[in-house]
HTML snippet that shows the backbone in 3Dmol.js (N, CA, C, O; Angstrom):
<script src="https://3Dmol.org/build/3Dmol-min.js"></script>
<div id="view" style="width:600px;height:400px;position:relative"></div>
<script>
const pdb = `
ATOM      1  N   MET A   1      -3.360  21.267  24.654  1.00  0.00           N
ATOM      2  CA  MET A   1      -2.403  21.722  23.674  1.00  0.00           C
ATOM      3  C   MET A   1      -2.688  21.006  22.348  1.00  0.00           C
ATOM      4  O   MET A   1      -2.475  19.797  22.257  1.00  0.00           O
ATOM      5  N   PRO A   2      -3.160  21.714  21.325  1.00  0.00           N
ATOM      6  CA  PRO A   2      -3.401  21.095  20.025  1.00  0.00           C
ATOM      7  C   PRO A   2      -2.084  20.733  19.334  1.00  0.00           C
ATOM      8  O   PRO A   2      -1.142  21.524  19.297  1.00  0.00           O
ATOM      9  N   ILE A   3      -2.048  19.523  18.792  1.00  0.00           N
ATOM     10  CA  ILE A   3      -0.898  19.070  18.006  1.00  0.00           C
ATOM     11  C   ILE A   3      -1.430  18.705  16.634  1.00  0.00           C
ATOM     12  O   ILE A   3      -2.266  17.812  16.498  1.00  0.00           O
ATOM     13  N   ILE A   4      -0.938  19.403  15.613  1.00  0.00           N
ATOM     14  CA  ILE A   4      -1.425  19.219  14.248  1.00  0.00           C
ATOM     15  C   ILE A   4      -0.320  18.585  13.424  1.00  0.00           C
ATOM     16  O   ILE A   4       0.803  19.088  13.384  1.00  0.00           O
ATOM     17  N   HIS A   5      -0.645  17.472  12.764  1.00  0.00           N
ATOM     18  CA  HIS A   5       0.300  16.797  11.870  1.00  0.00           C
ATOM     19  C   HIS A   5      -0.151  17.077  10.438  1.00  0.00           C
ATOM     20  O   HIS A   5      -1.312  16.858  10.093  1.00  0.00           O
ATOM     21  N   ILE A   6       0.761  17.558   9.618  1.00  0.00           N
ATOM     22  CA  ILE A   6       0.440  17.855   8.222  1.00  0.00           C
ATOM     23  C   ILE A   6       1.421  17.111   7.333  1.00  0.00           C
ATOM     24  O   ILE A   6       2.629  17.333   7.407  1.00  0.00           O
ATOM     25  N   ASP A   7       0.901  16.228   6.493  1.00  0.00           N
ATOM     26  CA  ASP A   7       1.704  15.517   5.499  1.00  0.00           C
ATOM     27  C   ASP A   7       1.465  16.160   4.148  1.00  0.00           C
ATOM     28  O   ASP A   7       0.325  16.464   3.796  1.00  0.00           O
ATOM     29  N   PHE A   8       2.536  16.373   3.382  1.00  0.00           N
ATOM     30  CA  PHE A   8       2.391  16.964   2.063  1.00  0.00           C
ATOM     31  C   PHE A   8       3.589  16.598   1.203  1.00  0.00           C
ATOM     32  O   PHE A   8       4.623  16.166   1.713  1.00  0.00           O
ATOM     33  N   LEU A   9       3.445  16.772  -0.102  1.00  0.00           N
ATOM     34  CA  LEU A   9       4.530  16.475  -1.023  1.00  0.00           C
ATOM     35  C   LEU A   9       5.631  17.514  -0.917  1.00  0.00           C
ATOM     36  O   LEU A   9       5.364  18.704  -0.751  1.00  0.00           O
ATOM     37  N   GLU A  10       6.859  17.058  -1.013  1.00  0.00           N
ATOM     38  CA  GLU A  10       7.995  17.969  -0.944  1.00  0.00           C
ATOM     39  C   GLU A  10       7.986  18.926  -2.128  1.00  0.00           C
ATOM     40  O   GLU A  10       7.330  18.691  -3.143  1.00  0.00           O
ATOM     41  N   GLY A  11       8.734  20.012  -1.966  1.00  0.00           N
ATOM     42  CA  GLY A  11       8.839  20.973  -3.056  1.00  0.00           C
ATOM     43  C   GLY A  11       8.398  22.375  -2.683  1.00  0.00           C
ATOM     44  O   GLY A  11       8.522  23.298  -3.489  1.00  0.00           O
ATOM     45  N   ARG A  12       7.884  22.549  -1.475  1.00  0.00           N
ATOM     46  CA  ARG A  12       7.475  23.892  -1.042  1.00  0.00           C
ATOM     47  C   ARG A  12       8.685  24.630  -0.481  1.00  0.00           C
ATOM     48  O   ARG A  12       9.617  24.010   0.033  1.00  0.00           O
ATOM     49  N   THR A  13       8.664  25.935  -0.583  1.00  0.00           N
ATOM     50  CA  THR A  13       9.757  26.736  -0.019  1.00  0.00           C
ATOM     51  C   THR A  13       9.557  26.877   1.493  1.00  0.00           C
ATOM     52  O   THR A  13       8.471  26.630   2.018  1.00  0.00           O
ATOM     53  N   GLN A  14      10.619  27.275   2.168  1.00  0.00           N
ATOM     54  CA  GLN A  14      10.519  27.517   3.607  1.00  0.00           C
ATOM     55  C   GLN A  14       9.513  28.621   3.891  1.00  0.00           C
ATOM     56  O   GLN A  14       8.775  28.556   4.874  1.00  0.00           O
ATOM     57  N   GLU A  15       9.482  29.630   3.036  1.00  0.00           N
ATOM     58  CA  GLU A  15       8.534  30.732   3.214  1.00  0.00           C
ATOM     59  C   GLU A  15       7.094  30.237   3.106  1.00  0.00           C
ATOM     60  O   GLU A  15       6.236  30.664   3.878  1.00  0.00           O
ATOM     61  N   GLN A  16       6.822  29.346   2.162  1.00  0.00           N
ATOM     62  CA  GLN A  16       5.478  28.789   2.013  1.00  0.00           C
ATOM     63  C   GLN A  16       5.087  27.980   3.238  1.00  0.00           C
ATOM     64  O   GLN A  16       3.961  28.086   3.725  1.00  0.00           O
ATOM     65  N   LYS A  17       6.016  27.172   3.737  1.00  0.00           N
ATOM     66  CA  LYS A  17       5.721  26.356   4.914  1.00  0.00           C
ATOM     67  C   LYS A  17       5.452  27.230   6.137  1.00  0.00           C
ATOM     68  O   LYS A  17       4.527  26.960   6.903  1.00  0.00           O
ATOM     69  N   GLU A  18       6.249  28.265   6.319  1.00  0.00           N
ATOM     70  CA  GLU A  18       6.050  29.157   7.456  1.00  0.00           C
ATOM     71  C   GLU A  18       4.728  29.912   7.359  1.00  0.00           C
ATOM     72  O   GLU A  18       4.050  30.115   8.367  1.00  0.00           O
ATOM     73  N   ALA A  19       4.360  30.328   6.144  1.00  0.00           N
ATOM     74  CA  ALA A  19       3.082  31.019   5.952  1.00  0.00           C
ATOM     75  C   ALA A  19       1.920  30.076   6.268  1.00  0.00           C
ATOM     76  O   ALA A  19       0.935  30.484   6.885  1.00  0.00           O
ATOM     77  N   MET A  20       2.036  28.822   5.845  1.00  0.00           N
ATOM     78  CA  MET A  20       0.996  27.842   6.134  1.00  0.00           C
ATOM     79  C   MET A  20       0.879  27.616   7.636  1.00  0.00           C
ATOM     80  O   MET A  20      -0.228  27.589   8.174  1.00  0.00           O
ATOM     81  N   MET A  21       2.003  27.455   8.311  1.00  0.00           N
ATOM     82  CA  MET A  21       1.970  27.221   9.757  1.00  0.00           C
ATOM     83  C   MET A  21       1.345  28.400  10.494  1.00  0.00           C
ATOM     84  O   MET A  21       0.622  28.211  11.472  1.00  0.00           O
ATOM     85  N   LYS A  22       1.622  29.610  10.028  1.00  0.00           N
ATOM     86  CA  LYS A  22       1.036  30.797  10.649  1.00  0.00           C
ATOM     87  C   LYS A  22      -0.486  30.788  10.502  1.00  0.00           C
ATOM     88  O   LYS A  22      -1.208  31.026  11.470  1.00  0.00           O
ATOM     89  N   LYS A  23      -0.972  30.511   9.282  1.00  0.00           N
ATOM     90  CA  LYS A  23      -2.423  30.498   9.029  1.00  0.00           C
ATOM     91  C   LYS A  23      -3.117  29.374   9.801  1.00  0.00           C
ATOM     92  O   LYS A  23      -4.199  29.573  10.353  1.00  0.00           O
ATOM     93  N   VAL A  24      -2.494  28.197   9.839  1.00  0.00           N
ATOM     94  CA  VAL A  24      -3.082  27.080  10.579  1.00  0.00           C
ATOM     95  C   VAL A  24      -3.140  27.426  12.062  1.00  0.00           C
ATOM     96  O   VAL A  24      -4.145  27.160  12.721  1.00  0.00           O
ATOM     97  N   THR A  25      -2.075  28.013  12.590  1.00  0.00           N
ATOM     98  CA  THR A  25      -2.056  28.420  13.994  1.00  0.00           C
ATOM     99  C   THR A  25      -3.178  29.407  14.275  1.00  0.00           C
ATOM    100  O   THR A  25      -3.879  29.275  15.278  1.00  0.00           O
ATOM    101  N   GLU A  26      -3.357  30.393  13.405  1.00  0.00           N
ATOM    102  CA  GLU A  26      -4.430  31.374  13.583  1.00  0.00           C
ATOM    103  C   GLU A  26      -5.797  30.700  13.601  1.00  0.00           C
ATOM    104  O   GLU A  26      -6.648  31.033  14.426  1.00  0.00           O
ATOM    105  N   ALA A  27      -6.006  29.753  12.692  1.00  0.00           N
ATOM    106  CA  ALA A  27      -7.301  29.060  12.624  1.00  0.00           C
ATOM    107  C   ALA A  27      -7.547  28.232  13.885  1.00  0.00           C
ATOM    108  O   ALA A  27      -8.663  28.214  14.405  1.00  0.00           O
ATOM    109  N   ILE A  28      -6.534  27.559  14.369  1.00  0.00           N
ATOM    110  CA  ILE A  28      -6.678  26.750  15.580  1.00  0.00           C
ATOM    111  C   ILE A  28      -6.972  27.643  16.778  1.00  0.00           C
ATOM    112  O   ILE A  28      -7.849  27.336  17.587  1.00  0.00           O
ATOM    113  N   CYS A  29      -6.244  28.741  16.891  1.00  0.00           N
ATOM    114  CA  CYS A  29      -6.467  29.669  18.014  1.00  0.00           C
ATOM    115  C   CYS A  29      -7.886  30.216  17.994  1.00  0.00           C
ATOM    116  O   CYS A  29      -8.532  30.319  19.037  1.00  0.00           O
ATOM    117  N   GLU A  30      -8.370  30.565  16.811  1.00  0.00           N
ATOM    118  CA  GLU A  30      -9.715  31.128  16.684  1.00  0.00           C
ATOM    119  C   GLU A  30     -10.803  30.103  17.008  1.00  0.00           C
ATOM    120  O   GLU A  30     -11.765  30.413  17.711  1.00  0.00           O
ATOM    121  N   THR A  31     -10.647  28.893  16.497  1.00  0.00           N
ATOM    122  CA  THR A  31     -11.711  27.901  16.657  1.00  0.00           C
ATOM    123  C   THR A  31     -11.673  27.175  17.997  1.00  0.00           C
ATOM    124  O   THR A  31     -12.713  26.754  18.505  1.00  0.00           O
ATOM    125  N   LEU A  32     -10.469  27.024  18.577  1.00  0.00           N
ATOM    126  CA  LEU A  32     -10.351  26.282  19.830  1.00  0.00           C
ATOM    127  C   LEU A  32     -10.092  27.176  21.038  1.00  0.00           C
ATOM    128  O   LEU A  32      -9.977  26.689  22.162  1.00  0.00           O
ATOM    129  N   ALA A  33     -10.000  28.478  20.806  1.00  0.00           N
ATOM    130  CA  ALA A  33      -9.772  29.447  21.881  1.00  0.00           C
ATOM    131  C   ALA A  33      -8.529  29.111  22.714  1.00  0.00           C
ATOM    132  O   ALA A  33      -8.580  29.045  23.942  1.00  0.00           O
ATOM    133  N   VAL A  34      -7.412  28.902  22.006  1.00  0.00           N
ATOM    134  CA  VAL A  34      -6.133  28.670  22.685  1.00  0.00           C
ATOM    135  C   VAL A  34      -5.133  29.733  22.245  1.00  0.00           C
ATOM    136  O   VAL A  34      -5.299  30.368  21.204  1.00  0.00           O
ATOM    137  N   GLU A  35      -4.112  29.913  23.042  1.00  0.00           N
ATOM    138  CA  GLU A  35      -3.047  30.865  22.717  1.00  0.00           C
ATOM    139  C   GLU A  35      -2.085  30.232  21.705  1.00  0.00           C
ATOM    140  O   GLU A  35      -1.894  29.016  21.712  1.00  0.00           O
ATOM    141  N   PRO A  36      -1.481  31.048  20.838  1.00  0.00           N
ATOM    142  CA  PRO A  36      -0.560  30.527  19.829  1.00  0.00           C
ATOM    143  C   PRO A  36       0.575  29.686  20.424  1.00  0.00           C
ATOM    144  O   PRO A  36       1.038  28.735  19.794  1.00  0.00           O
ATOM    145  N   GLU A  37       1.015  30.029  21.618  1.00  0.00           N
ATOM    146  CA  GLU A  37       2.119  29.306  22.248  1.00  0.00           C
ATOM    147  C   GLU A  37       1.754  27.867  22.593  1.00  0.00           C
ATOM    148  O   GLU A  37       2.631  27.044  22.858  1.00  0.00           O
ATOM    149  N   LYS A  38       0.462  27.568  22.589  1.00  0.00           N
ATOM    150  CA  LYS A  38      -0.005  26.218  22.913  1.00  0.00           C
ATOM    151  C   LYS A  38      -0.122  25.320  21.682  1.00  0.00           C
ATOM    152  O   LYS A  38      -0.313  24.111  21.813  1.00  0.00           O
ATOM    153  N   VAL A  39      -0.008  25.902  20.491  1.00  0.00           N
ATOM    154  CA  VAL A  39      -0.212  25.158  19.246  1.00  0.00           C
ATOM    155  C   VAL A  39       1.109  24.560  18.773  1.00  0.00           C
ATOM    156  O   VAL A  39       2.123  25.252  18.683  1.00  0.00           O
ATOM    157  N   ARG A  40       1.080  23.261  18.471  1.00  0.00           N
ATOM    158  CA  ARG A  40       2.234  22.562  17.923  1.00  0.00           C
ATOM    159  C   ARG A  40       1.862  22.065  16.530  1.00  0.00           C
ATOM    160  O   ARG A  40       0.786  21.501  16.331  1.00  0.00           O
ATOM    161  N   ILE A  41       2.762  22.279  15.563  1.00  0.00           N
ATOM    162  CA  ILE A  41       2.531  21.800  14.197  1.00  0.00           C
ATOM    163  C   ILE A  41       3.729  20.967  13.790  1.00  0.00           C
ATOM    164  O   ILE A  41       4.874  21.394  13.935  1.00  0.00           O
ATOM    165  N   ILE A  42       3.458  19.777  13.278  1.00  0.00           N
ATOM    166  CA  ILE A  42       4.508  18.875  12.817  1.00  0.00           C
ATOM    167  C   ILE A  42       4.317  18.662  11.327  1.00  0.00           C
ATOM    168  O   ILE A  42       3.289  18.139  10.898  1.00  0.00           O
ATOM    169  N   LEU A  43       5.302  19.064  10.536  1.00  0.00           N
ATOM    170  CA  LEU A  43       5.248  18.893   9.082  1.00  0.00           C
ATOM    171  C   LEU A  43       6.030  17.644   8.685  1.00  0.00           C
ATOM    172  O   LEU A  43       7.113  17.382   9.207  1.00  0.00           O
ATOM    173  N   SER A  44       5.472  16.889   7.767  1.00  0.00           N
ATOM    174  CA  SER A  44       6.147  15.718   7.212  1.00  0.00           C
ATOM    175  C   SER A  44       6.093  15.812   5.700  1.00  0.00           C
ATOM    176  O   SER A  44       5.035  15.662   5.089  1.00  0.00           O
ATOM    177  N   GLU A  45       7.237  16.059   5.114  1.00  0.00           N
ATOM    178  CA  GLU A  45       7.304  16.137   3.653  1.00  0.00           C
ATOM    179  C   GLU A  45       7.547  14.746   3.084  1.00  0.00           C
ATOM    180  O   GLU A  45       8.393  14.001   3.578  1.00  0.00           O
ATOM    181  N   LYS A  46       6.808  14.410   2.057  1.00  0.00           N
ATOM    182  CA  LYS A  46       6.913  13.103   1.414  1.00  0.00           C
ATOM    183  C   LYS A  46       7.330  13.274  -0.039  1.00  0.00           C
ATOM    184  O   LYS A  46       6.955  14.248  -0.692  1.00  0.00           O
ATOM    185  N   SER A  47       8.098  12.334  -0.533  1.00  0.00           N
ATOM    186  CA  SER A  47       8.432  12.352  -1.959  1.00  0.00           C
ATOM    187  C   SER A  47       7.327  11.620  -2.706  1.00  0.00           C
ATOM    188  O   SER A  47       6.532  10.903  -2.098  1.00  0.00           O
ATOM    189  N   THR A  48       7.276  11.795  -4.001  1.00  0.00           N
ATOM    190  CA  THR A  48       6.249  11.119  -4.800  1.00  0.00           C
ATOM    191  C   THR A  48       6.502   9.607  -4.848  1.00  0.00           C
ATOM    192  O   THR A  48       5.630   8.849  -5.275  1.00  0.00           O
ATOM    193  N   ASP A  49       7.692   9.165  -4.413  1.00  0.00           N
ATOM    194  CA  ASP A  49       7.970   7.730  -4.309  1.00  0.00           C
ATOM    195  C   ASP A  49       7.363   7.137  -3.045  1.00  0.00           C
ATOM    196  O   ASP A  49       7.245   5.917  -2.929  1.00  0.00           O
ATOM    197  N   ASP A  50       6.976   7.988  -2.094  1.00  0.00           N
ATOM    198  CA  ASP A  50       6.467   7.521  -0.806  1.00  0.00           C
ATOM    199  C   ASP A  50       4.954   7.407  -0.747  1.00  0.00           C
ATOM    200  O   ASP A  50       4.408   6.967   0.265  1.00  0.00           O
ATOM    201  N   ILE A  51       4.269   7.796  -1.812  1.00  0.00           N
ATOM    202  CA  ILE A  51       2.803   7.794  -1.819  1.00  0.00           C
ATOM    203  C   ILE A  51       2.329   7.060  -3.073  1.00  0.00           C
ATOM    204  O   ILE A  51       2.866   7.253  -4.164  1.00  0.00           O
ATOM    205  N   SER A  52       1.320   6.221  -2.895  1.00  0.00           N
ATOM    206  CA  SER A  52       0.795   5.517  -4.063  1.00  0.00           C
ATOM    207  C   SER A  52      -0.725   5.658  -4.129  1.00  0.00           C
ATOM    208  O   SER A  52      -1.396   5.902  -3.127  1.00  0.00           O
ATOM    209  N   VAL A  53      -1.229   5.497  -5.327  1.00  0.00           N
ATOM    210  CA  VAL A  53      -2.668   5.464  -5.585  1.00  0.00           C
ATOM    211  C   VAL A  53      -2.918   4.177  -6.348  1.00  0.00           C
ATOM    212  O   VAL A  53      -2.360   3.969  -7.425  1.00  0.00           O
ATOM    213  N   GLY A  54      -3.741   3.328  -5.802  1.00  0.00           N
ATOM    214  CA  GLY A  54      -4.019   2.051  -6.458  1.00  0.00           C
ATOM    215  C   GLY A  54      -2.780   1.177  -6.582  1.00  0.00           C
ATOM    216  O   GLY A  54      -2.687   0.357  -7.496  1.00  0.00           O
ATOM    217  N   GLY A  55      -1.832   1.346  -5.672  1.00  0.00           N
ATOM    218  CA  GLY A  55      -0.620   0.531  -5.678  1.00  0.00           C
ATOM    219  C   GLY A  55       0.480   1.037  -6.596  1.00  0.00           C
ATOM    220  O   GLY A  55       1.520   0.391  -6.731  1.00  0.00           O
ATOM    221  N   VAL A  56       0.265   2.186  -7.230  1.00  0.00           N
ATOM    222  CA  VAL A  56       1.258   2.763  -8.134  1.00  0.00           C
ATOM    223  C   VAL A  56       1.736   4.086  -7.532  1.00  0.00           C
ATOM    224  O   VAL A  56       0.924   4.927  -7.148  1.00  0.00           O
ATOM    225  N   THR A  57       3.060   4.266  -7.452  1.00  0.00           N
ATOM    226  CA  THR A  57       3.571   5.492  -6.840  1.00  0.00           C
ATOM    227  C   THR A  57       3.192   6.721  -7.657  1.00  0.00           C
ATOM    228  O   THR A  57       2.989   6.651  -8.869  1.00  0.00           O
ATOM    229  N   LEU A  58       3.103   7.841  -6.957  1.00  0.00           N
ATOM    230  CA  LEU A  58       2.804   9.095  -7.655  1.00  0.00           C
ATOM    231  C   LEU A  58       3.855   9.420  -8.694  1.00  0.00           C
ATOM    232  O   LEU A  58       3.548  10.021  -9.723  1.00  0.00           O
ATOM    233  N   THR A  59       5.102   9.028  -8.433  1.00  0.00           N
ATOM    234  CA  THR A  59       6.172   9.263  -9.415  1.00  0.00           C
ATOM    235  C   THR A  59       5.813   8.615 -10.740  1.00  0.00           C
ATOM    236  O   THR A  59       5.926   9.237 -11.796  1.00  0.00           O
ATOM    237  N   LYS A  60       5.382   7.369 -10.681  1.00  0.00           N
ATOM    238  CA  LYS A  60       5.027   6.650 -11.922  1.00  0.00           C
ATOM    239  C   LYS A  60       3.745   7.176 -12.536  1.00  0.00           C
ATOM    240  O   LYS A  60       3.616   7.208 -13.760  1.00  0.00           O
ATOM    241  N   LEU A  61       2.800   7.587 -11.715  1.00  0.00           N
ATOM    242  CA  LEU A  61       1.546   8.127 -12.238  1.00  0.00           C
ATOM    243  C   LEU A  61       1.744   9.458 -12.945  1.00  0.00           C
ATOM    244  O   LEU A  61       0.991   9.790 -13.861  1.00  0.00           O
ATOM    245  N   ARG A  62       2.739  10.218 -12.535  1.00  0.00           N
ATOM    246  CA  ARG A  62       2.978  11.531 -13.130  1.00  0.00           C
ATOM    247  C   ARG A  62       3.738  11.473 -14.445  1.00  0.00           C
ATOM    248  O   ARG A  62       3.857  12.487 -15.133  1.00  0.00           O
ATOM    249  N   ARG A  63       4.246  10.322 -14.799  1.00  0.00           N
ATOM    250  CA  ARG A  63       5.012  10.193 -16.061  1.00  0.00           C
ATOM    251  C   ARG A  63       4.120  10.170 -17.259  1.00  0.00           C
ATOM    252  O   ARG A  63       4.603  10.068 -18.387  1.00  0.00           O
TER     253      ARG A  63
END
`;
const viewer = $3Dmol.createViewer("view");
viewer.addModel(pdb, "pdb");
viewer.setStyle({}, {cartoon: {color: "spectrum"}});
viewer.zoomTo();
viewer.render();
</script>
């Protein structure tokens, strides 16, 4: 059973997330020859305060 973890910045709509999960599921099924019911996807949305580059948060870098 494939388990896919996807981390991304918050701000996407529910429709965008569902479309992404559908496409990822299709790709996994095609490449690993598994049924869609076997695919698990875990989304983790992060704020720009939760991610840093060079020790500086993305929030501060975007200012």
